[in-house]
Structures are given as C-alpha cells and as structure tokens.
N, C-alpha and C positions, 0 to 999 in steps of 0.2 A: 180525653174521655171523661175525666173527673169533672172538669168544668162543664161539660155538656150535661152531666147528671144534675149538677147544682142548678143549672138554668131550668131544668124540668120540674123542680120543686116549687111549692108556693113560697111567697116572700117571707112569711113568718117562720115557716119550717126551715127556710134557707138560712135565716138569722141564727136559729138554734143550732143548726148543723155547723155553721161557721164557728160558733162559740165552742161547741163540743170538740171540733177539730183542733182549735187552738190548745185546749186542755190536753188532748191526746198527744199532741206534739211535744208539749212541755213535759208531761209525765214520762214519755218515752225517752226524752233527752237526759233525764237525771241519771239513770244507771249507766248510760253511755259515757257521759262526762266523768262519772265516778270511776269507771274502768280506766279511762284515759289517765286520770290523775293518779290512780293507784299504780298503773303501769309505769308512769313517768317518774314518780318520786318515792314509792314505797321502799323503805330501807330494809336491807337484809333479805331482799327477794332472791331466791335461788332458782336460777333457770334450769339447773341440772335436775330439779325435781319434776319439771314438766315432761310428760311422756313424749317421746319422739318416735315416730313411726315412719319408716322408709317405704314409700309406695312406688313401685315400678309398674308402669303401664305399657303393655305391649301394643305398639302401633303396627297395624298391618299395612305394609307398603306394597302397592300393586307392582308386579313385575312389568318392566317396560322393555318391550322387544323392538329394537331398531327396525327389524324386518317388517314390522307392522305398517310402516310408512315407506312404500317403495320409492317415493319421490325425495326422501331425505338423503342429503349428500354430506360428505365429510372431507376435510382437508387434513392430510397427515404428512409427516416428514420423517425422514430417517437419515442419519449421518452415515456416509460411506466409510466402512472400516477397511483396513488393509486385507486384501485377499477376498473381498466381497464380490459376489457375482450379481448380475441383474436379477436373476431368478430368486436368489436369497433375499434381496432387498424387497422385491414385490411381495414375497411371502410375509416379511415383517411388516409391510405396509397394509396388510389385510386384503390384498387382491386375491380373488379366488383362482383356483387352478386353471379353470377354463379361460378366464380373461388373461391370466399370465401367459398361457401358451399362445394365445392369439397375438398378444403384444410382442412377445419374443420373436414370433414368426415375421411380423411386420417390420421389425427394426433390425433384422439380421444383417442388413447392408448399411446401417447407420453407425459409423465407426465410433463416434463419441459415446454411444450407449454401451460399447464393449471395451472402452478404454477409460473406465471409471477412475476418478482421482480421489484417493483417500483423503478424508477431511472435508470434502464437499458434501452437499445435502441434496437429496432427491425429494421433491414435493409431489404428492398425488392427490387427486380428487376422486373419491369413490362413492358408490351408493352403499346403502346399508347391507346389501347382499354381496358386496365385494366386487361389483362391476367397476372397472377402471374407466374413468371419463377423461381425465387430463393428467399428464405427467410433465413436470417442469424440472429441467436440469441446467444448472449454471456452471459450466466447467471453467469459466474465467473469460477474460477479455471484456467485450462490450455487448455480446449477444448471449441470449439464453435459448436453450433448445426446448421446444414445446411440442409434445405429442398429444393430439386431440382425437377422440374417437369420432369417426364419421361413418355412421351406419354400422357395419360389422368389421371395419378395419380402422387403423390409426393413421392419421395424416401428420407429417412432421413439418414444422416451420421454425425459422429462426427469428426471434423477436428482440428488439433492443431492450437491454436490461436497464432498469432505473439505477443509475450510478450515484452514489453519495460519496462525498469527500471527507475523509478522516485525516487528522494530522497525527503523524507518528514521530517519536523522538527516540533516538538510539545513541548510545555512547560506548566507547571501548578504549582499551589500552593495548598497544602493540608490544607483545613480548617476543615474537619470533618473526612474523611477516604480516604485511598488510592484508594479504589474502586470508590468513587464519583469523585475524582480528575482526575483519568485516564479516566473515562467514559466521563466526561464533556470536557476534553481536546481533545476528538475525537481520542484517542489512541486505536487501535484494541486490542482485548483480547490477541492475540498471541504475540503481541509486549510487552504488559504488563507482560505476563508470562516470556518473555525473560529478561526483566529488573530485575525481582525478582530473576531469576536464575543467572544472571550475577553478581549481587551484594549480593547474599545470604551469601557469606563468609565475607562481610564487614558490612552488616546491617541486624539486626534481624527485619524483617518486621512485626513480631507479637508483639514486645515489644518496639522497639526503635523509632517508628514514633511519631512525634509531630506536632501539629498545626503550620503552617508556613513553614514546610519543602517544598523544591522546587525540581522539577525534570525537566530535559530537555533531549529529546531523538531525535536522528537522525537515520532514518531507511530507507531501501529500500521498495518501493511499486511497485508491478508489475501491468502493465496495458496491456490489450488486446483489440485491436480495439478501442483504445482511452478511454476505460472504466476501472475502477479499477477492478483488478482480485483478488489479495490477497496481504497482507503485506508480506514483506520478512524479511531479517536479520537486527538486530540492528547493526548499524555501530559505534555509540558512544552514551554514556549516562552519564549524570551528575546528581547526587542526593545529595542535600545539606540537611543533616540530623543533626538536633540540631546544626546548624551553621558550621558543618564540611563537606566540599565538598568531594565527592567520584566520581572519573571519571573512565570510562572504555572505551577502544578503541579496536575495532576489528582489528586483523592483521593476514594475511595468509602468511606464509613464503614460500620461493621457494621450500623447501623440502616437502611441502604439509601440514605441521603442522599449525594449526590455533587456535585462542583462543582470550580471552579478557585480556587486560593488562592495567596497570596504565600508565600515560603519560611518565614515565621514564623506562618503559619496564618490570615492575614486573608483574608476573602472578597473576591474580585475582582468579584463581581456587585453592581452598584449598583441602586438602586431604578429608575433610568432609564438607558437607553442614551444615549451621547453623540450618536448619529445613528441614524435609523430605516432607513438604507440601508447596504448592504454596501460598495459602491464607487461613488463619484461625486465631484463637486467642487461647492463652494459658489459659486453664480453671483450670489447677492445675500444679504448678511448682515443682521443685526438692526440697524435704523437708525431714528433719529427723523425723518430727512428723506431721501427717495429720490425721484428723478424717475421717475414711473410710465411704463413704455414704451407703454402703451395709452391711459391717460387724459391723458398729456402734461402732468402737473402734479406738483408736489412734495408728497409726503405721507409720513407715517411708514410704515415697513415693519416691522411687529411680528412678524416671523418670520424663518425662514431658508429660502432657496431652494436646493435641491440639483439641479443639472443632471445628468440621467441619461437614457439611451435609454428610449423607450417600452417598457413591459413589465418594467422593472426592479422586483424585488420590494420592497415596502414592509413594514416590520416594526413591530409594536407596541413602543413604547419602554419599556413597563412593564406589569405585570399590571393589568388593569382591566376595565371593562364598556363595551360599545358604547352610547354615549348618542345617537348619530345616525349614519346611513348613508344617503346619498342626494345629491340635487342641492341646492346652496345658493349661488345668485347667482354672484359672481365666483370663488368657490372651485371651481365646477364640481362634479364628483363628489368628495365629501368624507366622511371618517370622523372622528368626534370620540369620543375615549375618556375616560371618567371614572376617575380613580385615587383611592386613599386619601389622606387628608390635605388635601383641597381642590385637588388637582392635576388637570389635564386636558391632553390633547394633541390637536392638529388636523393632519390629513393631507389636503391639497387638491390639485386638478387631476388626480385619479386617472383612469386609462383604464378600469379595471375594478375591481370589488370582489372580495374573496376569496369563493369559492363558499360559499353558506350563511350569509354574514355578515348579522346582523340586530340590531336594537335590543334591548338587554338581555342580549346574549350575552357570556359571560365569555371573555376572551382572556388569554394568558400572554405574558410578555416574550419577544420574538423571533418570535411567531406572525406569519405573513404575513397582512396585512389587505387588501392590494390591490396594484396595479401602477402605476408612473409613467405619466403621460399629459400631455395639454395641454388638458384641458377647462376651461371657464370663461374667465376673463380671463387667458390665457396666450399668450405669443408663441412658445413652443416647449415640448417635453417637459421637465418638471421637477417636483419635489415641493415644495410650500409647506408647511413644518412650523412649527407654533406650540406653545410650551410655556407653559401658563397656570397661575397660582396664584390661587385665589379669583376666577377670571374675568379676571384681568389678565395680559396677555402679558409674559413675561420672556425674557431672552436665555439659552437653554439652554447656551451655551458658557461662561457665567460663573456659573451657579448651582452651588453645591456639592451634589453628589449623595450622599445617604446610602448607606452600604454595608449589605449583608446580614450576617447573623450569622457570626462567625468560627468556626473549629474549636473545639469545646468543650474545656476543659482535660483532661477525662478521655480524650478521643480524640487529644490531641497526641502521646503516645508512638507510637501506631499511625500517625499522620500522618507523623511523621519517618521511621519505618521504611518506610512505603509509598512515600514520595517520594525515598528515599535514592539509588536507582539513577538516577532521572530527573535529580536534581541533579548526580550524577557525570557523566552524559552531557553536560549543559549546560556543566559546567566543562571537560570534555575538549575540546569543540568551540570553546569560547571561546579555548583556547590554541592552536588550529590556525590556519593562515593561510587566510582566507576567499577564495573566488573573487569577484573584482570583476565585477559584472554590469551590463549596460546597462539 
C-alpha cells in the first residue's frame, strides 16, 4: 500500500519523501538501540524494582453437548470385574436404560453373555444419546462375539479374532511338587503338559524329581484384541533335575519336519515314552516278589502301577498297532499295542477306551488310547503298565530307549540360527534370581 502511494506522487516530491523517510527511520532507531544496549549491559540494574502485575483473563469456553450431533458415535470399553453383571457393565459403558433392556432381552439365550469372565473386556459403540450400536466380547479362543444392532433388535455373529503372538518366559523352583511350582509360576496347564511330554524321555517326572529342581520355559502366547487368548507352543525349556540340566529347543525344518532337540541337534524323541501318563505317582514298581492286595499272596509284579484319578488320560508309549482292545481277566479293560522290533506295551484297568479304538488301528506316540480306571483286579483307580520284548516283561525304567534321528548335517546351520534367540532367553533367565515356589 505504501509503495502504491509513492508511485502516485510526482517525481520531485517522491525524492523528498524518500529522503525524509530515511531520516525518520534513522531517528526512530536511536532510542530503540539505546534501550537494547541499556537492557543488555547496564550495571546494577535491579529487576525487582520493576512493577509486576498479574493479569488473569477469563476465557469463555462454549459448552459442547454431544447430544447436539446425533450422528456422533463413541467406542468405550470396560473391564469385567468379579461379580459383574451384563446390566451393570452396560450402565458403566453409558448405554441408556431403554437400549440396555432391549439388548438384555435379545441376548437372553446367548450363554457367553451370561457367563462373563473376570479380567476380560467388553467393547461397545454407542451414539451420544446412549444408543447401543455394536458390542464386542472376546472370551478367549480364536473367535470374538459380536452383537450388532439391526433395526430394533440385535444380531449375533462370531467373527475371527485377530491373533497376535507374544513370547512368554517363566521360571520356578520346586519346593514340594511339580504341580505347585508350575501353578505358582503362572504356567498354563497346556504348557506344563508340553514340558512333561518334551522331556519325558529324559526325566521320569514320577520318580526323579527332587526339591530344588529348577525349570525355565519359553513359549508362545496368543492374544486377541489385546487380551490373552490361549497359550501356544513351547519354544524352549530347561529343567535342572538333581543338578543335571536338560534343554530342549523347538525346530521346524524347511522340509516340514519339526520337533524338539538338544542344543547340539540330537532328537529328544525316543522310541518309547518313559511313562504313558502325564502326571501321577508310582504306587507299585517292577518287582519279582510283591504281596498282591487282592489275592493275598506273594507273586511277581511284572509291570508298573501308576496311581491316578479315574479319567486321567492314558497315552500310547510309542507308534504301533492295536493288537487287543477289550476285557481280559485281572487286567479288566486293557489295550495291548504292538510296536516294531518285537516290542509291545500293555495298559490295564482302564475305565474307558478312546472313541473308535479297534484292533488293527494305527496309533502314534502320545495318542490317547483310554482313561485310568479300576476295572479287573484293582483296589483303586490306577494304570497297570507293562513293557514287553518278544513277549517277556521288562522294567521300562531300566531299559535304554533308542532315540529318533537327529538334525541332519545339512540343516544344522539353519537349526543354530533358528534356535539362537531361544538359547539366549534361556541363558538370560538362568542368570536371574528365580522365585522359590511352594
């Protein structure tokens, strides 16, 4: 604007104006520079002498009413507390009474909505007025329950939950029993079962455990919508039994074969499991002379009795074929498996057989073939287990079990790379102080 005014003046007047403008700028700059110099270097200046006035300005903030926009929606979430009801949760989530009543009516036959699990979270989408649009609930597993408003009612659907994998690490010391140590360490039951299965060929968990034994386990844990869904596969485990460390590392080769191996690549899978039960105790061992509790006479006991509650799962000790499944005298309900190399195993006093089990059927090591019972000549629920070679009973706790094939030499570099992180985690946890568990 100033330039435009200059252009409107005659040339002579413009020259005088420019000269005058330069003088004005120079004169106005002198006090300004003087003030700056005085402020920067003046000695003995006391800032306390300067008057200070506190000014508070009141800003009027307009009230914002969410209800002013009926199309506005909100996502809210609430953690389910012990003793919570669905009605209480809906109230805390801001759902109005009319919507809550309609929702409760529509889900009265949906069991998961009335069997809330404490610690889980309910997510809802509502309008500003408290109208319920969507409710999401993830009770666990791989599916989430979704209730969506459809007109004046709610429609239920089960949708796949987006699962994420987290790595968990747990350690503990056994002071009384493996059960107590695993439970107090917060290790899920399925992970504990895997530990026993993985190391069953190295450790007899019925007889070899001692106070002070230590375990460390690294495993996958699946999360859905930020909440624990279910534990996954054990990646690595170390069990120090009577001062001897036993390590197992999971490895999946490019050819699709997978399993658990020692740090140098030896296969931990043996031809036979040390025990056909996950957890139990030996009530009667292999002996040439034992007083029979029913016959009241001394006779050889050519097997091992595992005391366990009725219904405990019994597993095939090795790959084989069902040679017999049915009732056989003092054995009661019994399964006899035939294995390669002249070996066979016997499982007596079963309460029930596995569904569909029949003579000639192929079974794999670890397959459930029945459940513990007290049929036949038994004073209580237990499994009578025999290990036979060419028809002669042998003590399975003293027979050397052959191992499966190790990692092939061409796969060893991939094995070391695959298990490097698992080894590092085990080493890290071994160096930490473990929580002593009852």
